[in-house]
C-alpha positions as a Markdown table, in Angstrom:
| # | Residue | x | y | z |
|---|---|---|---|---|
| 1 | Unk | 17.7 | 16.4 | 27.8 |
| 2 | Unk | 20.5 | 15.8 | 25.4 |
| 3 | Unk | 19.7 | 12.9 | 23.0 |
| 4 | Unk | 22.0 | 11.9 | 20.2 |
| 5 | Unk | 20.7 | 11.9 | 16.6 |
| 6 | Unk | 21.4 | 8.2 | 16.2 |
| 7 | Unk | 19.3 | 7.3 | 19.3 |
| 8 | Unk | 16.3 | 9.2 | 17.9 |
| 9 | Unk | 16.8 | 7.4 | 14.6 |
| 10 | Unk | 16.9 | 4.0 | 16.4 |
| 11 | Unk | 13.8 | 4.8 | 18.3 |
| 12 | Unk | 11.9 | 6.0 | 15.2 |
| 13 | Unk | 12.9 | 2.9 | 13.2 |
| 14 | Unk | 11.8 | 0.6 | 16.1 |
| 15 | Unk | 8.5 | 2.4 | 16.6 |
| 16 | Unk | 7.8 | 2.2 | 12.9 |
| 17 | Unk | 8.4 | -1.5 | 12.8 |
| 18 | Unk | 6.1 | -2.1 | 15.8 |
| 19 | Unk | 3.5 | 0.1 | 14.2 |
| 20 | Unk | 3.8 | -2.0 | 11.0 |
| 21 | Unk | 3.3 | -5.2 | 13.1 |
| 22 | Unk | 0.2 | -3.7 | 14.9 |
| 23 | Unk | -1.2 | -2.7 | 11.5 |
| 24 | Unk | -0.6 | -6.2 | 10.1 |
| 25 | Unk | -2.4 | -7.7 | 13.1 |
| 26 | Unk | -5.3 | -5.3 | 12.7 |
| 27 | Unk | -5.5 | -6.2 | 9.0 |
| 28 | Unk | -5.6 | -9.9 | 9.8 |
| 29 | Unk | -8.3 | -9.3 | 12.4 |
| 30 | Unk | -10.4 | -7.3 | 10.0 |
| 31 | Unk | -9.9 | -9.8 | 7.1 |
| 32 | Unk | -10.2 | -13.1 | 8.9 |
| 33 | Unk | -12.1 | -12.1 | 12.0 |
| 34 | Unk | -15.9 | -11.9 | 12.3 |
| 35 | Unk | -17.3 | -14.5 | 14.7 |
| 36 | Unk | -13.9 | -15.8 | 15.6 |
| 37 | Unk | -10.5 | -16.2 | 13.9 |
| 38 | Unk | -10.5 | -18.7 | 11.1 |
| 39 | Unk | -7.8 | -21.3 | 10.6 |
| 40 | Unk | -6.4 | -19.2 | 7.7 |
| 41 | Unk | -6.5 | -16.2 | 10.0 |
| 42 | Unk | -4.5 | -18.1 | 12.7 |
| 43 | Unk | -1.9 | -18.9 | 10.1 |
| 44 | Unk | -1.8 | -15.3 | 9.1 |
| 45 | Unk | -1.2 | -14.2 | 12.7 |
| 46 | Unk | 1.6 | -16.7 | 13.1 |
| 47 | Unk | 3.1 | -15.4 | 9.8 |
| 48 | Unk | 2.9 | -11.8 | 11.0 |
| 49 | Unk | 4.7 | -12.7 | 14.2 |
| 50 | Unk | 7.4 | -14.6 | 12.4 |
| 51 | Unk | 7.9 | -11.7 | 9.9 |
| 52 | Unk | 8.0 | -9.3 | 12.8 |
| 53 | Unk | 10.8 | -11.3 | 14.5 |
| 54 | Unk | 12.8 | -11.4 | 11.3 |
| 55 | Unk | 12.2 | -7.7 | 10.7 |
| 56 | Unk | 13.4 | -6.8 | 14.2 |
| 57 | Unk | 16.4 | -9.1 | 13.9 |
| 58 | Unk | 17.3 | -7.4 | 10.6 |
| 59 | Unk | 16.9 | -3.9 | 12.1 |
| 60 | Unk | 19.0 | -4.9 | 15.1 |
| 61 | Unk | 21.8 | -6.2 | 12.8 |
| 62 | Unk | 21.6 | -3.0 | 10.7 |
| 63 | Unk | 21.8 | -0.8 | 13.8 |
| 64 | Unk | 24.7 | -2.7 | 15.2 |
| 65 | Unk | 26.7 | -2.1 | 12.0 |
| 66 | Unk | 25.9 | 1.6 | 11.9 |
| 67 | Unk | 28.5 | 2.5 | 14.6 |
């Protein structure tokens, strides 16, 4: 299998961003969980999703300009 160096970099950056998102969701669950997600926890989940969307958009723009 012959994979270009840029492709491996793109995969690593994307996997890292997804890992960060999963870690953020785990942190929210541990912090605001318990017997159910509190109202503050729900806002934190929405904030994590929004930040993830912006992060992936930024990564996509950055990757598009690397060529």
